[in-house]
DOMARLO-596189 format. One record per residue: x, y, z of N, C-alpha, C, O in turn; residue number from 0. Coordinates in steps of 0.05 Angstrom, whole numbers, plus 32768, in hexadecimal, padded with zeros to 4 digits. Last residue first. Layout:
<n.x: X; n.y: Y; n.z: Z; ca.x: X; ca.y: Y; ca.z: Z; c.x: X; c.y: Y; c.z: Z; o.x: X; o.y: Y; o.z: Z; keke: NUM>
...
//
This chain:
<n.x: 7ED8; n.y: 7E8F; n.z: 8200; ca.x: 7EDE; ca.y: 7E8E; ca.z: 821D; c.x: 7EC7; c.y: 7E82; c.z: 822C; o.x: 7EC8; o.y: 7E80; o.z: 8245; keke: 82>
<n.x: 7EC9; n.y: 7E96; n.z: 81CC; ca.x: 7ED6; ca.y: 7E7C; ca.z: 81D3; c.x: 7EDC; c.y: 7E7A; c.z: 81F1; o.x: 7EE4; o.y: 7E65; o.z: 81FA; keke: 81>
<n.x: 7EB8; n.y: 7ECA; n.z: 81C9; ca.x: 7EA4; ca.y: 7EB4; ca.z: 81C6; c.x: 7EAF; c.y: 7E99; c.z: 81D0; o.x: 7EA1; o.y: 7E89; o.z: 81DA; keke: 80>
<n.x: 7EE8; n.y: 7EE6; n.z: 81CC; ca.x: 7ED5; ca.y: 7EE9; ca.z: 81E2; c.x: 7EBF; c.y: 7ED2; c.z: 81E1; o.x: 7EB6; o.y: 7EC9; o.z: 81F6; keke: 79>
<n.x: 7EFE; n.y: 7ED7; n.z: 819B; ca.x: 7F0C; ca.y: 7ECF; ca.z: 81B4; c.x: 7EF9; c.y: 7ED1; c.z: 81CB; o.x: 7EF9; o.y: 7EBF; o.z: 81DC; keke: 78>
<n.x: 7EDA; n.y: 7EEF; n.z: 8178; ca.x: 7EDD; ca.y: 7ED2; ca.z: 8178; c.x: 7EEB; c.y: 7EC8; c.z: 8191; o.x: 7EE4; o.y: 7EB3; o.z: 819C; keke: 77>
<n.x: 7EE2; n.y: 7F25; n.z: 8184; ca.x: 7EC8; ca.y: 7F19; ca.z: 8189; c.x: 7ECA; c.y: 7EFA; c.z: 818A; o.x: 7EBD; o.y: 7EEE; o.z: 819B; keke: 76>
<n.x: 7F17; n.y: 7F2B; n.z: 8173; ca.x: 7F10; ca.y: 7F2F; ca.z: 818F; c.x: 7EF5; c.y: 7F22; c.z: 8196; o.x: 7EF3; o.y: 7F16; o.z: 81AB; keke: 75>
<n.x: 7F0E; n.y: 7F22; n.z: 813C; ca.x: 7F20; ca.y: 7F10; ca.z: 814B; c.x: 7F1A; c.y: 7F12; c.z: 8169; o.x: 7F1A; o.y: 7EFE; o.z: 8176; keke: 74>
<n.x: 7EEE; n.y: 7F4E; n.z: 812F; ca.x: 7EE3; ca.y: 7F33; ca.z: 812C; c.x: 7EF4; c.y: 7F1F; c.z: 813C; o.x: 7EE9; o.y: 7F0C; o.z: 8148; keke: 73>
<n.x: 7F14; n.y: 7F76; n.z: 8139; ca.x: 7EFB; ca.y: 7F75; ca.z: 8148; c.x: 7EEF; c.y: 7F5A; c.z: 8147; o.x: 7EE5; o.y: 7F4F; o.z: 815B; keke: 72>
<n.x: 7F3B; n.y: 7F6B; n.z: 8113; ca.x: 7F42; ca.y: 7F69; ca.z: 812F; c.x: 7F29; c.y: 7F67; c.z: 8141; o.x: 7F29; o.y: 7F59; o.z: 8154; keke: 71>
<n.x: 7F1D; n.y: 7F74; n.z: 80E5; ca.x: 7F27; ca.y: 7F5A; ca.z: 80EA; c.x: 7F2F; c.y: 7F56; c.z: 8107; o.x: 7F29; o.y: 7F41; o.z: 8113; keke: 70>
<n.x: 7F13; n.y: 7FAB; n.z: 80EB; ca.x: 7EFC; ca.y: 7F99; ca.z: 80EB; c.x: 7F06; c.y: 7F7C; c.z: 80F0; o.x: 7EF8; o.y: 7F6D; o.z: 80FE; keke: 69>
<n.x: 7F48; n.y: 7FBE; n.z: 80E7; ca.x: 7F39; ca.y: 7FC2; ca.z: 8100; c.x: 7F21; c.y: 7FAF; c.z: 8102; o.x: 7F1B; o.y: 7FA4; o.z: 8117; keke: 68>
<n.x: 7F53; n.y: 7FB0; n.z: 80B3; ca.x: 7F62; ca.y: 7FA3; ca.z: 80C8; c.x: 7F54; c.y: 7FA7; c.z: 80E3; o.x: 7F55; o.y: 7F94; o.z: 80F4; keke: 67>
<n.x: 7F2F; n.y: 7FD1; n.z: 8097; ca.x: 7F2D; ca.y: 7FB4; ca.z: 8095; c.x: 7F3B; c.y: 7FA6; c.z: 80AB; o.x: 7F31; o.y: 7F92; o.z: 80B6; keke: 66>
<n.x: 7F45; n.y: 8003; n.z: 80A6; ca.x: 7F29; ca.y: 7FFC; ca.z: 80AD; c.x: 7F25; c.y: 7FDE; c.z: 80AC; o.x: 7F19; o.y: 7FD3; o.z: 80BE; keke: 65>
<n.x: 7F78; n.y: 7FFF; n.z: 808E; ca.x: 7F75; ca.y: 8002; ca.z: 80AB; c.x: 7F59; c.y: 7FFB; c.z: 80B4; o.x: 7F56; o.y: 7FED; o.z: 80C9; keke: 64>
<n.x: 7F69; n.y: 7FFC; n.z: 8058; ca.x: 7F77; ca.y: 7FE6; ca.z: 8064; c.x: 7F74; c.y: 7FE7; c.z: 8082; o.x: 7F70; o.y: 7FD3; o.z: 808F; keke: 63>
<n.x: 7F51; n.y: 802F; n.z: 8051; ca.x: 7F41; ca.y: 8017; ca.z: 804C; c.x: 7F4E; c.y: 7FFE; c.z: 8059; o.x: 7F40; o.y: 7FEE; o.z: 8065; keke: 62>
<n.x: 7F7C; n.y: 8050; n.z: 805C; ca.x: 7F65; ca.y: 8051; ca.z: 806E; c.x: 7F53; c.y: 8039; c.z: 806A; o.x: 7F48; o.y: 802F; o.z: 807D; keke: 61>
<n.x: 7F9F; n.y: 8045; n.z: 8031; ca.x: 7FA7; ca.y: 803D; ca.z: 804D; c.x: 7F8E; c.y: 803D; c.z: 805F; o.x: 7F8C; o.y: 802B; o.z: 8070; keke: 60>
<n.x: 7F7D; n.y: 802A; n.z: 7FF8; ca.x: 7F88; ca.y: 8040; ca.z: 8008; c.x: 7F8E; c.y: 8036; c.z: 8024; o.x: 7F83; o.y: 8022; o.z: 802D; keke: 59>
<n.x: 7F90; n.y: 7FED; n.z: 7FD3; ca.x: 7F7E; ca.y: 7FFE; ca.z: 7FE2; c.x: 7F8C; c.y: 8015; c.z: 7FF0; o.x: 7FA5; o.y: 8014; o.z: 7FF4; keke: 58>
<n.x: 7FA3; n.y: 7FE0; n.z: 7F90; ca.x: 7FAC; ca.y: 7FE2; ca.z: 7FAC; c.x: 7F9A; c.y: 7FF5; c.z: 7FBB; o.x: 7F95; o.y: 800B; o.z: 7FB2; keke: 57>
<n.x: 7F8B; n.y: 7FE7; n.z: 7F5C; ca.x: 7F88; ca.y: 7FCE; ca.z: 7F6C; c.x: 7F8E; c.y: 7FD2; c.z: 7F8A; o.x: 7F7F; o.y: 7FC8; o.z: 7F9B; keke: 56>
<n.x: 7F98; n.y: 8019; n.z: 7F47; ca.x: 7F7C; ca.y: 800F; ca.z: 7F46; c.x: 7F78; c.y: 7FF8; c.z: 7F5A; o.x: 7F63; o.y: 7FF7; o.z: 7F67; keke: 55>
<n.x: 7FCE; n.y: 801E; n.z: 7F50; ca.x: 7FBC; ca.y: 8033; ca.z: 7F5A; c.x: 7F9F; c.y: 802A; c.z: 7F5A; o.x: 7F90; o.y: 8033; o.z: 7F6B; keke: 54>
<n.x: 7FE0; n.y: 7FF2; n.z: 7F33; ca.x: 7FE2; ca.y: 7FF2; ca.z: 7F50; c.x: 7FD0; c.y: 8007; c.z: 7F5C; o.x: 7FC4; o.y: 8002; o.z: 7F71; keke: 53>
<n.x: 7FD6; n.y: 8004; n.z: 7EFF; ca.x: 7FC8; ca.y: 7FEC; ca.z: 7F08; c.x: 7FC9; c.y: 7FEB; c.z: 7F27; o.x: 7FB5; o.y: 7FE5; o.z: 7F33; keke: 52>
<n.x: 7FF9; n.y: 8030; n.z: 7EFF; ca.x: 7FDC; ca.y: 8034; ca.z: 7EFB; c.x: 7FCC; c.y: 801C; c.z: 7F05; o.x: 7FB8; o.y: 8020; o.z: 7F12; keke: 51>
<n.x: 802A; n.y: 8015; n.z: 7F05; ca.x: 8021; ca.y: 8029; ca.z: 7F19; c.x: 8003; c.y: 802D; c.z: 7F17; o.x: 7FF6; o.y: 802F; o.z: 7F2B; keke: 50>
<n.x: 802C; n.y: 7FF6; n.z: 7ED7; ca.x: 802B; ca.y: 7FE8; ca.z: 7EF0; c.x: 8021; c.y: 7FFC; c.z: 7F06; o.x: 8012; o.y: 7FF4; o.z: 7F18; keke: 49>
<n.x: 8032; n.y: 8020; n.z: 7EB2; ca.x: 801A; ca.y: 800F; ca.z: 7EB1; c.x: 8016; c.y: 8001; c.z: 7ECB; o.x: 8000; o.y: 7FFF; o.z: 7ED5; keke: 48>
<n.x: 8065; n.y: 802F; n.z: 7EC3; ca.x: 804E; ca.y: 8043; ca.z: 7EC4; c.x: 8034; c.y: 8034; c.z: 7EC3; o.x: 8021; o.y: 803B; o.z: 7ED1; keke: 47>
<n.x: 8084; n.y: 8003; n.z: 7EB7; ca.x: 8080; ca.y: 800A; ca.z: 7ED3; c.x: 8069; c.y: 801E; c.z: 7ED7; o.x: 805B; o.y: 801F; o.z: 7EEB; keke: 46>
<n.x: 8087; n.y: 8006; n.z: 7E80; ca.x: 8077; ca.y: 7FF1; ca.z: 7E8C; c.x: 8071; c.y: 7FF7; c.z: 7EA9; o.x: 805B; o.y: 7FF0; o.z: 7EB3; keke: 45>
<n.x: 80AA; n.y: 802A; n.z: 7E69; ca.x: 8090; ca.y: 8034; ca.z: 7E72; c.x: 807E; c.y: 801F; c.z: 7E7F; o.x: 8068; o.y: 8025; o.z: 7E88; keke: 44>
<n.x: 80D8; n.y: 800D; n.z: 7E5C; ca.x: 80C9; ca.y: 801A; ca.z: 7E46; c.x: 80AC; c.y: 8021; c.z: 7E50; o.x: 8099; o.y: 801F; o.z: 7E40; keke: 43>
<n.x: 80F6; n.y: 8001; n.z: 7E87; ca.x: 80E3; ca.y: 7FED; ca.z: 7E7E; c.x: 80D0; c.y: 7FF8; c.z: 7E69; o.x: 80BA; o.y: 7FEE; o.z: 7E65; keke: 42>
<n.x: 8116; n.y: 802B; n.z: 7E95; ca.x: 8123; ca.y: 8014; ca.z: 7E8B; c.x: 8110; c.y: 7FFE; c.z: 7E81; o.x: 8118; o.y: 7FEB; o.z: 7E74; keke: 41>
<n.x: 80F0; n.y: 8050; n.z: 7EA8; ca.x: 8101; ca.y: 8057; ca.z: 7E91; c.x: 810D; c.y: 803E; c.z: 7E84; o.x: 810F; o.y: 803C; o.z: 7E6C; keke: 40>
<n.x: 80DB; n.y: 8035; n.z: 7ED3; ca.x: 80C9; ca.y: 803B; ca.z: 7EBD; c.x: 80D9; c.y: 8042; c.z: 7EA4; o.x: 80D2; o.y: 803C; o.z: 7E8E; keke: 39>
<n.x: 8107; n.y: 8034; n.z: 7EF5; ca.x: 80FD; ca.y: 801A; ca.z: 7EEA; c.x: 80EB; c.y: 8020; c.z: 7ED2; o.x: 80EC; o.y: 8011; o.z: 7EBE; keke: 38>
<n.x: 8109; n.y: 806B; n.z: 7F00; ca.x: 811F; ca.y: 805D; ca.z: 7EF2; c.x: 8116; c.y: 8043; c.z: 7EE6; o.x: 811E; o.y: 803D; o.z: 7ECF; keke: 37>
<n.x: 80D8; n.y: 8071; n.z: 7F1A; ca.x: 80DD; ca.y: 8080; ca.z: 7F01; c.x: 80F4; c.y: 8073; c.z: 7EF2; o.x: 80F2; o.y: 8070; o.z: 7ED9; keke: 36>
<n.x: 80E2; n.y: 8051; n.z: 7F48; ca.x: 80CB; ca.y: 804B; ca.z: 7F36; c.x: 80CF; c.y: 8059; c.z: 7F1B; o.x: 80CA; o.y: 804C; o.z: 7F06; keke: 35>
<n.x: 810C; n.y: 806C; n.z: 7F60; ca.x: 8110; ca.y: 8051; ca.z: 7F56; c.x: 80FA; c.y: 8049; c.z: 7F42; o.x: 8100; o.y: 803D; o.z: 7F2D; keke: 34>
<n.x: 80F2; n.y: 809B; n.z: 7F6E; ca.x: 8108; ca.y: 809C; ca.z: 7F5B; c.x: 810D; c.y: 8081; c.z: 7F4F; o.x: 8112; o.y: 807E; o.z: 7F37; keke: 33>
<n.x: 80CC; n.y: 8087; n.z: 7F93; ca.x: 80C3; ca.y: 8094; ca.z: 7F7A; c.x: 80D9; c.y: 8095; c.z: 7F65; o.x: 80D4; o.y: 8090; o.z: 7F4D; keke: 32>
<n.x: 80EF; n.y: 8073; n.z: 7FBA; ca.x: 80DD; ca.y: 8061; ca.z: 7FAC; c.x: 80D3; c.y: 806D; c.z: 7F92; o.x: 80D2; o.y: 8060; o.z: 7F7D; keke: 31>
<n.x: 8106; n.y: 80A4; n.z: 7FCB; ca.x: 8117; ca.y: 808F; ca.z: 7FBF; c.x: 8106; c.y: 807B; c.z: 7FAF; o.x: 810D; o.y: 8073; o.z: 7F99; keke: 30>
<n.x: 80D8; n.y: 80BB; n.z: 7FE1; ca.x: 80E5; ca.y: 80C7; ca.z: 7FCA; c.x: 80F7; c.y: 80B4; c.z: 7FBC; o.x: 80F8; o.y: 80B3; o.z: 7FA3; keke: 29>
<n.x: 80CD; n.y: 8098; n.z: 800D; ca.x: 80BB; ca.y: 809A; ca.z: 7FF6; c.x: 80C7; c.y: 80A7; c.z: 7FDD; o.x: 80C1; o.y: 809F; o.z: 7FC7; keke: 28>
<n.x: 80FE; n.y: 806D; n.z: 8027; ca.x: 80F6; ca.y: 8089; ca.z: 8023; c.x: 80E4; c.y: 808B; c.z: 800B; o.x: 80EB; o.y: 8080; o.z: 7FF6; keke: 27>
<n.x: 80E4; n.y: 802E; n.z: 803F; ca.x: 80F6; ca.y: 803F; ca.z: 8030; c.x: 80EC; c.y: 805B; c.z: 802F; o.x: 80D5; o.y: 8061; o.z: 8037; keke: 26>
<n.x: 80C7; n.y: 8000; n.z: 8051; ca.x: 80D6; ca.y: 8011; ca.z: 8063; c.x: 80EC; c.y: 8020; c.z: 8055; o.x: 8103; o.y: 8020; o.z: 805D; keke: 25>
<n.x: 80A3; n.y: 7FE7; n.z: 8031; ca.x: 80BF; ca.y: 7FDE; ca.z: 802F; c.x: 80D1; c.y: 7FEE; c.z: 8042; o.x: 80E9; o.y: 7FE8; o.z: 8042; keke: 24>
<n.x: 8075; n.y: 8004; n.z: 803E; ca.x: 8075; ca.y: 7FE7; ca.z: 8040; c.x: 8091; c.y: 7FDC; c.z: 8041; o.x: 8097; o.y: 7FCA; o.z: 8051; keke: 23>
<n.x: 8083; n.y: 8038; n.z: 8030; ca.x: 807D; ca.y: 8031; ca.z: 804C; c.x: 807E; c.y: 8013; c.z: 8051; o.x: 8088; o.y: 800A; o.z: 8065; keke: 22>
<n.x: 808A; n.y: 8030; n.z: 7FF9; ca.x: 80A1; ca.y: 8039; ca.z: 800A; c.x: 809C; c.y: 8033; c.z: 8027; o.x: 80AE; o.y: 802A; o.z: 8035; keke: 21>
<n.x: 8057; n.y: 8024; n.z: 7FE9; ca.x: 806C; ca.y: 8010; ca.z: 7FE7; c.x: 8084; c.y: 8017; c.z: 7FF8; o.x: 8090; o.y: 8005; o.z: 8004; keke: 20>
<n.x: 803F; n.y: 8056; n.z: 7FF5; ca.x: 8036; ca.y: 803E; ca.z: 8003; c.x: 804B; c.y: 8027; c.z: 8001; o.x: 8050; o.y: 801A; o.z: 8015; keke: 19>
<n.x: 805A; n.y: 8077; n.z: 7FD0; ca.x: 805B; ca.y: 807C; ca.z: 7FED; c.x: 8053; c.y: 8064; c.z: 7FFE; o.x: 8060; o.y: 805E; o.z: 8012; keke: 18>
<n.x: 804B; n.y: 805F; n.z: 7FA0; ca.x: 8067; ca.y: 805F; ca.z: 7FA8; c.x: 806A; c.y: 8064; c.z: 7FC6; o.x: 807B; o.y: 8058; o.z: 7FD3; keke: 17>
<n.x: 8012; n.y: 8069; n.z: 7FA2; ca.x: 801D; ca.y: 804E; ca.z: 7F9F; c.x: 803A; c.y: 804D; c.z: 7FA9; o.x: 8041; o.y: 803C; o.z: 7FB9; keke: 16>
<n.x: 7FF9; n.y: 809A; n.z: 7FA3; ca.x: 8002; ca.y: 808F; ca.z: 7FBC; c.x: 800F; c.y: 8074; c.z: 7FBB; o.x: 8014; o.y: 8068; o.z: 7FCF; keke: 15>
<n.x: 7FEC; n.y: 80B4; n.z: 7F75; ca.x: 7FD8; ca.y: 80A3; ca.z: 7F80; c.x: 7FE0; c.y: 8096; c.z: 7F9B; o.x: 7FD0; o.y: 8089; o.z: 7FA8; keke: 14>
<n.x: 8014; n.y: 80E4; n.z: 7F78; ca.x: 7FFE; ca.y: 80DE; ca.z: 7F65; c.x: 7FE8; c.y: 80CE; c.z: 7F72; o.x: 7FD4; o.y: 80D9; o.z: 7F7A; keke: 13>
<n.x: 802A; n.y: 80EC; n.z: 7FAB; ca.x: 802E; ca.y: 8100; ca.z: 7F96; c.x: 8018; c.y: 80FC; c.z: 7F80; o.x: 800C; o.y: 8110; o.z: 7F77; keke: 12>
<n.x: 8021; n.y: 80E3; n.z: 7FF1; ca.x: 801D; ca.y: 80DB; ca.z: 7FD5; c.x: 8021; c.y: 80F3; c.z: 7FC3; o.x: 801D; o.y: 810A; o.z: 7FCA; keke: 11>
<n.x: 801E; n.y: 80DA; n.z: 802A; ca.x: 8037; ca.y: 80E0; ca.z: 801C; c.x: 8034; c.y: 80D7; c.z: 7FFF; o.x: 8043; o.y: 80C6; o.z: 7FF5; keke: 10>
<n.x: 7FEB; n.y: 80CD; n.z: 803D; ca.x: 7FF8; ca.y: 80E5; ca.z: 8048; c.x: 8011; c.y: 80ED; c.z: 8038; o.x: 8018; o.y: 8104; o.z: 8037; keke: 9>
<n.x: 7FD8; n.y: 809F; n.z: 8027; ca.x: 7FC8; ca.y: 80B7; ca.z: 8023; c.x: 7FD6; c.y: 80D0; c.z: 802D; o.x: 7FCF; o.y: 80E6; o.z: 8025; keke: 8>
<n.x: 7FF3; n.y: 8067; n.z: 8004; ca.x: 7FF4; ca.y: 807A; ca.z: 801A; c.x: 7FE3; c.y: 8093; c.z: 8013; o.x: 7FDF; o.y: 809A; o.z: 7FFB; keke: 7>
<n.x: 7FD8; n.y: 802A; n.z: 7FF4; ca.x: 7FDF; ca.y: 8044; ca.z: 7FEA; c.x: 7FDE; c.y: 8058; c.z: 8000; o.x: 7FCA; o.y: 805A; o.z: 800E; keke: 6>
<n.x: 7FF5; n.y: 7FEE; n.z: 8011; ca.x: 7FDF; ca.y: 8001; ca.z: 800C; c.x: 7FEA; c.y: 8019; c.z: 7FFE; o.x: 8002; o.y: 801D; o.z: 7FFC; keke: 5>
<n.x: 8001; n.y: 7FAE; n.z: 802C; ca.x: 8009; ca.y: 7FC3; ca.z: 801A; c.x: 7FF0; c.y: 7FD4; c.z: 8013; o.x: 7FDA; o.y: 7FCA; o.z: 8011; keke: 4>
<n.x: 800A; n.y: 7F97; n.z: 806F; ca.x: 7FF9; ca.y: 7F9A; ca.z: 8057; c.x: 8004; c.y: 7FB1; c.z: 8046; o.x: 800E; o.y: 7FC5; o.z: 8050; keke: 3>
<n.x: 8020; n.y: 7F67; n.z: 809D; ca.x: 8026; ca.y: 7F7F; ca.z: 808E; c.x: 8016; c.y: 7F81; c.z: 8075; o.x: 8015; o.y: 7F6D; o.z: 8066; keke: 2>
<n.x: 7FF8; n.y: 7F4D; n.z: 80D2; ca.x: 8006; ca.y: 7F4A; ca.z: 80B9; c.x: 800A; c.y: 7F65; c.z: 80AB; o.x: 7FFA; o.y: 7F77; o.z: 80AF; keke: 1>
<n.x: 8003; n.y: 7F49; n.z: 8117; ca.x: 7FF4; ca.y: 7F57; ca.z: 8101; c.x: 8005; c.y: 7F55; c.z: 80E8; o.x: 801D; o.y: 7F5B; o.z: 80E8; keke: 0>
//
């Protein structure tokens, strides 16, 4: 199963972007948030714009899980058809 990036729903403060990135990179969510704020300070706020874009583009974890279940179901159906 491939690793997917998503916005977390259980460990979010604003939109779940940092929490989702932290899960994807296997980091502590608080550390990810602190890193994001530091990057935002050093990039004159560009990271805040990136956060908003990510919040719009990156799907929620539940959406990703649903999509992965559908893919697994289709894969199982294809295997059964080929037998």
